[in-house]
KELUM-842083 format. One record per residue: x, y, z of N, C-alpha, C in turn; residue number from 1. Coordinates in nm, 2 decimals. Atoms other than C-alpha are relative to their C-alpha. Layout:
BEGIN
<n.u X	n.v Y	n.w Z	ca.u X	ca.v Y	ca.w Z	c.u X	c.v Y	c.w Z	seq NUM>
...
***
This chain:
BEGIN
<n.u 0.03	n.v 0.02	n.w 0.14	ca.u 1.34	ca.v -2.97	ca.w 1.41	c.u -0.14	c.v -0.07	c.w -0.02	seq 1>
<n.u 0.13	n.v 0.07	n.w 0.00	ca.u 1.04	ca.v -3.20	ca.w 1.48	c.u -0.11	c.v 0.10	c.w 0.02	seq 2>
<n.u 0.11	n.v -0.10	n.w -0.02	ca.u 0.84	ca.v -2.90	ca.w 1.60	c.u -0.03	c.v 0.07	c.w -0.13	seq 3>
<n.u 0.02	n.v -0.07	n.w 0.13	ca.u 0.89	ca.v -2.72	ca.w 1.27	c.u -0.08	c.v -0.08	c.w -0.10	seq 4>
<n.u 0.07	n.v 0.09	n.w 0.10	ca.u 0.77	ca.v -3.02	ca.w 1.07	c.u -0.15	c.v -0.01	c.w 0.05	seq 5>
<n.u 0.14	n.v 0.02	n.w -0.04	ca.u 0.46	ca.v -3.06	ca.w 1.29	c.u -0.08	c.v 0.13	c.w -0.02	seq 6>
<n.u 0.06	n.v -0.12	n.w 0.02	ca.u 0.38	ca.v -2.69	ca.w 1.27	c.u -0.03	c.v 0.03	c.w -0.15	seq 7>
<n.u 0.02	n.v -0.02	n.w 0.15	ca.u 0.42	ca.v -2.67	ca.w 0.89	c.u -0.11	c.v -0.10	c.w -0.05	seq 8>
<n.u 0.11	n.v 0.09	n.w 0.04	ca.u 0.21	ca.v -2.98	ca.w 0.84	c.u -0.14	c.v 0.04	c.w 0.05	seq 9>
<n.u 0.13	n.v -0.04	n.w -0.06	ca.u -0.06	ca.v -2.85	ca.w 1.07	c.u -0.05	c.v 0.12	c.w -0.08	seq 10>
<n.u 0.04	n.v -0.11	n.w 0.08	ca.u -0.07	ca.v -2.52	ca.w 0.88	c.u -0.05	c.v -0.04	c.w -0.14	seq 11>
<n.u 0.04	n.v 0.04	n.w 0.14	ca.u -0.09	ca.v -2.69	ca.w 0.54	c.u -0.13	c.v -0.07	c.w 0.01	seq 12>
<n.u 0.13	n.v 0.07	n.w -0.02	ca.u -0.37	ca.v -2.92	ca.w 0.66	c.u -0.11	c.v 0.10	c.w 0.03	seq 13>
<n.u 0.11	n.v -0.10	n.w -0.04	ca.u -0.57	ca.v -2.63	ca.w 0.82	c.u -0.03	c.v 0.09	c.w -0.12	seq 14>
<n.u 0.02	n.v -0.08	n.w 0.12	ca.u -0.52	ca.v -2.41	ca.w 0.51	c.u -0.08	c.v -0.07	c.w -0.10	seq 15>
<n.u 0.07	n.v 0.08	n.w 0.10	ca.u -0.64	ca.v -2.68	ca.w 0.28	c.u -0.15	c.v -0.02	c.w 0.04	seq 16>
<n.u 0.14	n.v 0.02	n.w -0.05	ca.u -0.95	ca.v -2.74	ca.w 0.50	c.u -0.08	c.v 0.13	c.w -0.01	seq 17>
<n.u 0.08	n.v -0.12	n.w -0.01	ca.u -1.05	ca.v -2.37	ca.w 0.54	c.u 0.00	c.v 0.08	c.w -0.13	seq 18>
<n.u -0.02	n.v -0.08	n.w 0.12	ca.u -0.95	ca.v -2.24	ca.w 0.20	c.u -0.13	c.v 0.03	c.w -0.08	seq 19>
<n.u 0.11	n.v -0.03	n.w 0.08	ca.u -1.27	ca.v -2.27	ca.w 0.00	c.u -0.10	c.v 0.10	c.w 0.06	seq 20>
<n.u 0.10	n.v -0.09	n.w -0.06	ca.u -1.52	ca.v -2.11	ca.w 0.23	c.u 0.05	c.v 0.11	c.w 0.09	seq 21>
<n.u -0.04	n.v -0.09	n.w -0.11	ca.u -1.36	ca.v -1.96	ca.w 0.53	c.u 0.10	c.v 0.11	c.w -0.05	seq 22>
<n.u -0.10	n.v -0.09	n.w 0.04	ca.u -1.07	ca.v -1.80	ca.w 0.35	c.u -0.06	c.v 0.12	c.w -0.07	seq 23>
<n.u 0.07	n.v -0.11	n.w 0.07	ca.u -1.31	ca.v -1.59	ca.w 0.14	c.u -0.07	c.v 0.09	c.w 0.10	seq 24>
<n.u 0.06	n.v -0.08	n.w -0.10	ca.u -1.50	ca.v -1.48	ca.w 0.45	c.u 0.10	c.v 0.08	c.w 0.08	seq 25>
<n.u -0.11	n.v -0.07	n.w -0.08	ca.u -1.17	ca.v -1.39	ca.w 0.63	c.u 0.07	c.v 0.10	c.w -0.09	seq 26>
<n.u -0.07	n.v -0.09	n.w 0.10	ca.u -1.06	ca.v -1.21	ca.w 0.31	c.u 0.15	c.v -0.02	c.w -0.01	seq 27>
<n.u -0.14	n.v 0.03	n.w 0.02	ca.u -0.73	ca.v -1.39	ca.w 0.30	c.u 0.04	c.v 0.02	c.w -0.15	seq 28>
<n.u -0.04	n.v -0.02	n.w 0.13	ca.u -0.55	ca.v -1.28	ca.w -0.01	c.u -0.06	c.v 0.13	c.w -0.06	seq 29>
<n.u 0.06	n.v -0.12	n.w 0.04	ca.u -0.76	ca.v -0.96	ca.w -0.03	c.u 0.02	c.v 0.11	c.w 0.11	seq 30>
<n.u -0.03	n.v -0.09	n.w -0.10	ca.u -0.61	ca.v -0.77	ca.w 0.26	c.u 0.07	c.v 0.13	c.w -0.05	seq 31>
<n.u -0.08	n.v -0.12	n.w 0.04	ca.u -0.46	ca.v -0.41	ca.w 0.24	c.u 0.14	c.v -0.04	c.w -0.01	seq 32>
<n.u -0.14	n.v 0.04	n.w 0.01	ca.u -0.11	ca.v -0.46	ca.w 0.12	c.u 0.02	c.v -0.12	c.w -0.10	seq 33>
<n.u -0.01	n.v 0.11	n.w 0.10	ca.u -0.19	ca.v -0.76	ca.w -0.11	c.u -0.02	c.v 0.06	c.w -0.13	seq 34>
<n.u 0.01	n.v -0.06	n.w 0.14	ca.u -0.13	ca.v -0.67	ca.w -0.47	c.u -0.06	c.v -0.10	c.w -0.09	seq 35>
<n.u 0.07	n.v 0.08	n.w 0.10	ca.u -0.35	ca.v -0.79	ca.w -0.75	c.u -0.01	c.v 0.09	c.w -0.12	seq 36>
<n.u 0.01	n.v -0.08	n.w 0.12	ca.u -0.32	ca.v -0.66	ca.w -1.11	c.u -0.01	c.v -0.09	c.w -0.12	seq 37>
<n.u 0.01	n.v 0.07	n.w 0.13	ca.u -0.38	ca.v -0.76	ca.w -1.47	c.u 0.11	c.v 0.06	c.w -0.09	seq 38>
<n.u -0.10	n.v -0.04	n.w 0.10	ca.u -0.10	ca.v -0.75	ca.w -1.73	c.u -0.02	c.v -0.09	c.w -0.12	seq 39>
<n.u 0.02	n.v 0.07	n.w 0.13	ca.u -0.17	ca.v -0.85	ca.w -2.09	c.u -0.09	c.v -0.12	c.w 0.01	seq 40>
<n.u 0.11	n.v 0.10	n.w -0.01	ca.u -0.48	ca.v -1.04	ca.w -2.00	c.u 0.02	c.v -0.11	c.w 0.10	seq 41>
<n.u -0.02	n.v 0.10	n.w -0.11	ca.u -0.33	ca.v -1.24	ca.w -1.71	c.u -0.01	c.v 0.07	c.w 0.13	seq 42>
<n.u 0.01	n.v -0.06	n.w -0.14	ca.u -0.41	ca.v -1.18	ca.w -1.34	c.u 0.12	c.v -0.05	c.w 0.08	seq 43>
<n.u -0.11	n.v 0.03	n.w -0.09	ca.u -0.12	ca.v -1.17	ca.w -1.10	c.u -0.04	c.v 0.04	c.w 0.14	seq 44>
<n.u 0.03	n.v -0.02	n.w -0.14	ca.u -0.16	ca.v -1.19	ca.w -0.72	c.u 0.12	c.v -0.01	c.w 0.09	seq 45>
<n.u -0.11	n.v 0.00	n.w -0.09	ca.u 0.10	ca.v -1.11	ca.w -0.46	c.u -0.05	c.v 0.03	c.w 0.14	seq 46>
<n.u 0.06	n.v -0.02	n.w -0.13	ca.u -0.04	ca.v -1.16	ca.w -0.11	c.u 0.10	c.v 0.03	c.w 0.11	seq 47>
<n.u -0.11	n.v -0.03	n.w -0.10	ca.u 0.23	ca.v -0.99	ca.w 0.10	c.u -0.06	c.v 0.01	c.w 0.14	seq 48>
<n.u 0.06	n.v -0.01	n.w -0.14	ca.u 0.01	ca.v -0.90	ca.w 0.40	c.u -0.05	c.v -0.13	c.w 0.05	seq 49>
<n.u 0.05	n.v 0.13	n.w -0.04	ca.u -0.16	ca.v -1.24	ca.w 0.41	c.u 0.12	c.v -0.09	c.w 0.04	seq 50>
<n.u -0.12	n.v 0.08	n.w -0.03	ca.u 0.19	ca.v -1.40	ca.w 0.41	c.u 0.05	c.v 0.04	c.w 0.13	seq 51>
<n.u -0.06	n.v -0.04	n.w -0.13	ca.u 0.31	ca.v -1.19	ca.w 0.70	c.u -0.09	c.v -0.04	c.w 0.11	seq 52>
<n.u 0.10	n.v 0.04	n.w -0.10	ca.u -0.01	ca.v -1.26	ca.w 0.90	c.u 0.01	c.v -0.15	c.w 0.03	seq 53>
<n.u -0.01	n.v 0.15	n.w -0.02	ca.u 0.01	ca.v -1.64	ca.w 0.84	c.u 0.14	c.v -0.04	c.w 0.06	seq 54>
<n.u -0.13	n.v 0.03	n.w -0.06	ca.u 0.38	ca.v -1.64	ca.w 0.92	c.u 0.00	c.v 0.03	c.w 0.15	seq 55>
<n.u 0.02	n.v -0.04	n.w -0.14	ca.u 0.30	ca.v -1.46	ca.w 1.25	c.u -0.08	c.v -0.10	c.w 0.08	seq 56>
<n.u 0.08	n.v 0.11	n.w -0.07	ca.u 0.04	ca.v -1.72	ca.w 1.33	c.u 0.08	c.v -0.13	c.w 0.01	seq 57>
<n.u -0.08	n.v 0.12	n.w -0.02	ca.u 0.28	ca.v -2.00	ca.w 1.26	c.u 0.10	c.v 0.02	c.w 0.11	seq 58>
<n.u -0.10	n.v -0.02	n.w -0.11	ca.u 0.54	ca.v -1.84	ca.w 1.49	c.u -0.07	c.v -0.01	c.w 0.13	seq 59>
<n.u 0.07	n.v 0.01	n.w -0.13	ca.u 0.28	ca.v -1.81	ca.w 1.77	c.u -0.04	c.v -0.14	c.w 0.03	seq 60>
<n.u 0.03	n.v 0.14	n.w -0.03	ca.u 0.18	ca.v -2.17	ca.w 1.73	c.u 0.13	c.v -0.07	c.w 0.04	seq 61>
<n.u -0.12	n.v 0.06	n.w -0.04	ca.u 0.54	ca.v -2.27	ca.w 1.74	c.u 0.05	c.v 0.04	c.w 0.14	seq 62>
<n.u -0.03	n.v -0.04	n.w -0.13	ca.u 0.60	ca.v -2.07	ca.w 2.05	c.u -0.09	c.v -0.07	c.w 0.11	seq 63>
<n.u 0.09	n.v 0.07	n.w -0.10	ca.u 0.30	ca.v -2.24	ca.w 2.22	c.u 0.03	c.v -0.14	c.w 0.02	seq 64>
<n.u -0.03	n.v 0.15	n.w -0.01	ca.u 0.43	ca.v -2.59	ca.w 2.15	c.u 0.12	c.v -0.02	c.w 0.09	seq 65>
***
């Protein structure tokens, strides 16, 4: 249980640090399979592929600990 908490906190911190600049260069949220559309003047984003890749990364980190 402690491993999960450490991994989740590490991912949250790293995501917060890299989000502004690096996330745009890595195109997180704009990968093939991520849906983005406008409906009645509002923009909706569903980053399915990004979620799967970040979950895989979290799983790999957990396996390494």
